C-alpha positions as CSV (number, residue, x, y, z in Angstrom):
1,X,46.7,-27.3,-49.9
2,X,47.9,-29.5,-52.7
3,X,48.9,-27.1,-55.6
4,X,49.2,-30.0,-58.1
5,X,45.7,-31.1,-57.3
6,X,44.5,-27.6,-57.5
7,X,45.9,-27.2,-61.0
8,X,44.2,-30.5,-62.0
9,X,41.0,-29.4,-60.5
10,X,41.0,-26.1,-62.4
11,X,41.5,-27.9,-65.6
12,X,38.8,-30.4,-64.9
13,X,36.4,-27.8,-63.7
14,X,36.8,-25.6,-66.8
15,X,36.5,-28.6,-69.2
16,X,33.4,-30.1,-67.5
17,X,31.8,-26.7,-67.3
18,X,32.5,-25.7,-71.0
19,X,31.2,-28.9,-72.6
20,X,27.6,-29.2,-73.5
21,X,25.1,-30.3,-70.9
22,X,21.6,-29.5,-69.5
23,X,22.7,-26.2,-67.9
24,X,24.5,-24.9,-70.9
25,X,21.7,-25.8,-73.3
26,X,19.1,-24.1,-71.1
27,X,21.3,-21.1,-71.0
28,X,21.9,-20.9,-74.7
29,X,18.2,-21.5,-75.5
30,X,17.1,-18.9,-72.9
31,X,19.7,-16.4,-74.3
32,X,18.3,-17.0,-77.8
33,X,14.6,-16.6,-76.8
34,X,14.9,-13.8,-74.2
35,X,18.4,-12.2,-74.4
36,X,21.2,-12.3,-71.9
37,X,19.8,-9.8,-69.5
38,X,16.6,-11.7,-68.9
39,X,18.7,-14.8,-68.6
40,X,20.8,-13.5,-65.8
41,X,18.5,-14.8,-63.0
42,X,18.7,-18.4,-64.5
43,X,22.5,-18.0,-64.8
44,X,22.6,-17.0,-61.0
45,X,20.3,-19.8,-60.0
46,X,22.4,-22.5,-61.8
47,X,25.6,-21.1,-60.2
48,X,24.2,-21.1,-56.7
49,X,22.3,-24.4,-57.1
50,X,25.5,-26.1,-58.3
51,X,27.5,-24.6,-55.5
52,X,25.0,-26.0,-52.9
53,X,25.0,-29.3,-54.6
54,X,28.9,-29.5,-54.7
55,X,29.1,-28.4,-51.1
56,X,26.7,-31.2,-50.1
57,X,28.7,-33.7,-52.1
58,X,32.0,-32.7,-50.4
59,X,30.4,-32.7,-47.0
60,X,28.8,-36.2,-47.2
61,X,26.2,-36.5,-50.0
62,X,28.3,-39.2,-51.5
63,X,27.8,-41.6,-48.6
64,X,24.0,-41.2,-49.0
65,X,24.2,-42.2,-52.7
66,X,26.6,-45.0,-51.9
67,X,23.9,-46.4,-49.4
68,X,21.1,-45.8,-51.9
69,X,22.5,-45.9,-55.4
70,X,19.0,-46.1,-56.9
71,X,18.7,-42.4,-56.1
72,X,21.0,-41.6,-59.0
73,X,18.7,-43.5,-61.4
74,X,15.7,-41.5,-60.2
75,X,17.6,-38.4,-60.9
76,X,18.5,-39.6,-64.3
77,X,14.9,-40.3,-65.2
78,X,13.5,-37.1,-63.8
79,X,16.2,-35.1,-65.5
80,X,15.8,-36.8,-68.8
81,X,12.0,-36.5,-68.7
82,X,12.2,-32.8,-68.0
83,X,14.6,-32.3,-70.9
84,X,12.3,-34.3,-73.2
85,X,9.4,-31.9,-72.3
86,X,11.7,-28.9,-73.0
87,X,12.6,-30.4,-76.4
88,X,9.0,-31.0,-77.2
89,X,8.3,-27.3,-76.8
90,X,11.0,-26.4,-79.2
91,X,9.8,-29.0,-81.8
92,X,6.2,-27.7,-81.5
93,X,7.4,-24.2,-82.0
94,X,9.5,-25.2,-85.0
95,X,6.5,-27.1,-86.6
96,X,4.1,-24.2,-86.1
97,X,6.5,-21.5,-87.3
98,X,5.6,-19.9,-90.5
99,X,7.9,-19.0,-93.2
100,X,6.1,-15.7,-93.7
101,X,5.9,-13.1,-91.0
102,X,8.5,-12.3,-88.4
103,X,6.5,-12.6,-85.1
104,X,3.6,-14.8,-85.7
105,X,5.1,-18.1,-84.4
106,X,4.8,-19.4,-80.8
107,X,7.6,-19.2,-78.4
108,X,8.9,-22.5,-77.0
109,X,8.8,-21.1,-73.5
110,X,6.4,-18.3,-72.3
111,X,9.1,-16.7,-70.0
112,X,12.7,-17.2,-69.0
113,X,13.2,-19.7,-66.2
114,X,13.5,-18.0,-62.8
115,X,16.3,-17.9,-60.2
116,X,14.8,-20.5,-58.0
117,X,14.1,-22.9,-60.9
118,X,17.8,-22.7,-61.9
119,X,18.6,-23.6,-58.3
120,X,16.2,-26.5,-58.0
121,X,17.1,-27.9,-61.4
122,X,20.6,-28.9,-60.2
123,X,19.0,-31.5,-58.1
124,X,17.5,-33.3,-61.1
125,X,20.4,-32.6,-63.3
126,X,22.3,-35.8,-63.8
127,X,25.5,-34.3,-65.1
128,X,25.6,-31.8,-62.2
129,X,25.0,-34.6,-59.7
130,X,27.5,-37.0,-61.1
131,X,30.1,-34.2,-61.6
132,X,29.7,-33.3,-58.0
133,X,30.1,-36.7,-56.6
134,X,33.0,-37.5,-58.8
135,X,34.8,-34.3,-57.9
136,X,34.2,-34.7,-54.2
137,X,35.9,-38.2,-54.3
138,X,38.6,-37.3,-56.8
139,X,39.9,-34.2,-55.0
140,X,39.4,-35.3,-51.4
141,X,43.2,-34.8,-50.7
142,X,43.2,-31.2,-51.9
143,X,42.7,-30.0,-48.2
144,X,42.6,-31.9,-44.9
145,X,39.6,-30.0,-43.4
146,X,36.2,-30.8,-45.1
147,X,35.0,-27.2,-45.0
148,X,38.3,-25.9,-46.6
149,X,38.1,-28.7,-49.2
150,X,34.5,-27.6,-49.9
151,X,35.4,-24.0,-50.2
152,X,38.2,-24.7,-52.7
153,X,36.3,-27.1,-54.9
154,X,33.2,-24.9,-54.9
155,X,35.2,-21.8,-55.5
156,X,37.1,-23.3,-58.5
157,X,33.9,-24.6,-60.1
158,X,32.0,-21.3,-59.5
159,X,34.7,-19.3,-61.4
160,X,34.8,-21.9,-64.1
161,X,31.1,-22.1,-64.4
162,X,30.7,-18.3,-64.4
163,X,33.1,-18.0,-67.4
164,X,31.6,-21.1,-69.4
165,X,28.0,-20.5,-68.6
166,X,28.2,-16.8,-69.5
167,X,29.8,-17.8,-72.8
168,X,26.9,-20.2,-73.6
169,X,24.4,-17.6,-72.5
170,X,25.9,-14.8,-74.8
171,X,26.2,-17.3,-77.6
172,X,22.5,-17.9,-77.3
173,X,21.9,-14.1,-77.3
174,X,23.6,-13.9,-80.6
175,X,21.1,-16.3,-82.0
176,X,18.1,-14.0,-81.0
177,X,18.3,-12.2,-84.3
178,X,17.6,-15.4,-86.1
179,X,14.7,-16.3,-83.7
180,X,12.8,-13.4,-85.0
181,X,12.2,-14.5,-88.5
182,X,10.0,-17.4,-89.4
183,X,12.3,-19.7,-91.5
184,X,15.3,-19.1,-89.3
185,X,13.3,-19.6,-86.1
186,X,12.2,-22.9,-87.4
187,X,15.7,-24.1,-87.8
188,X,16.9,-22.6,-84.5
189,X,14.0,-24.2,-82.7
190,X,14.4,-27.5,-84.2
191,X,18.2,-27.5,-83.5
192,X,17.6,-26.7,-79.9
193,X,14.9,-29.4,-79.5
194,X,17.2,-31.9,-81.1
195,X,20.1,-31.0,-78.8
196,X,17.9,-31.2,-75.6
197,X,16.5,-34.6,-76.8
198,X,20.0,-36.0,-77.6
199,X,21.1,-34.9,-74.1
200,X,18.1,-36.6,-72.5
201,X,19.0,-39.8,-74.5
202,X,22.6,-39.6,-73.4
203,X,21.6,-39.1,-69.8
204,X,19.4,-42.3,-69.8
205,X,22.1,-44.5,-71.3
206,X,25.2,-42.8,-69.8
């Protein structure tokens, strides 16, 4: 195992996991709406789903994408469309929020996203797909055997993702106190909707 590449991989994994993206925005919004305990299944689904996606990339998914590059465009469109729908829910909730009353405004989502939804979302998450493909290519020399390489890369990203995603989830949980009041809920919902919409726009043009 190349130790220099391992250090580089660890830094890259942490930075890419900590920066804003669809997964982190989902976690912060779910944490704000439902609290960190009810968001744990989504966190677990995201971590497992990305681990499966990364393993697939290391073990040969990149060759499929190289043969049919239009698959990435489809992923971009589907992922962006899903984020636009999510942002619309937050905008609707922000518009319909009332400045008087603490609990008489609609929730953007009726329930937290489930574990399997977090797993499946990774396959239409453009950031996750592009990150997996780029990492599989950039760190191909970290180990000679493909399965060892996959275990190292997936393990490093899993630890980095657990730390970073948990931080975003807990940050969202701290917003829950503001979600309960009408005027604050309006601002939080509008901000989350705008962030999701900007992320979708970035995905389409990125």
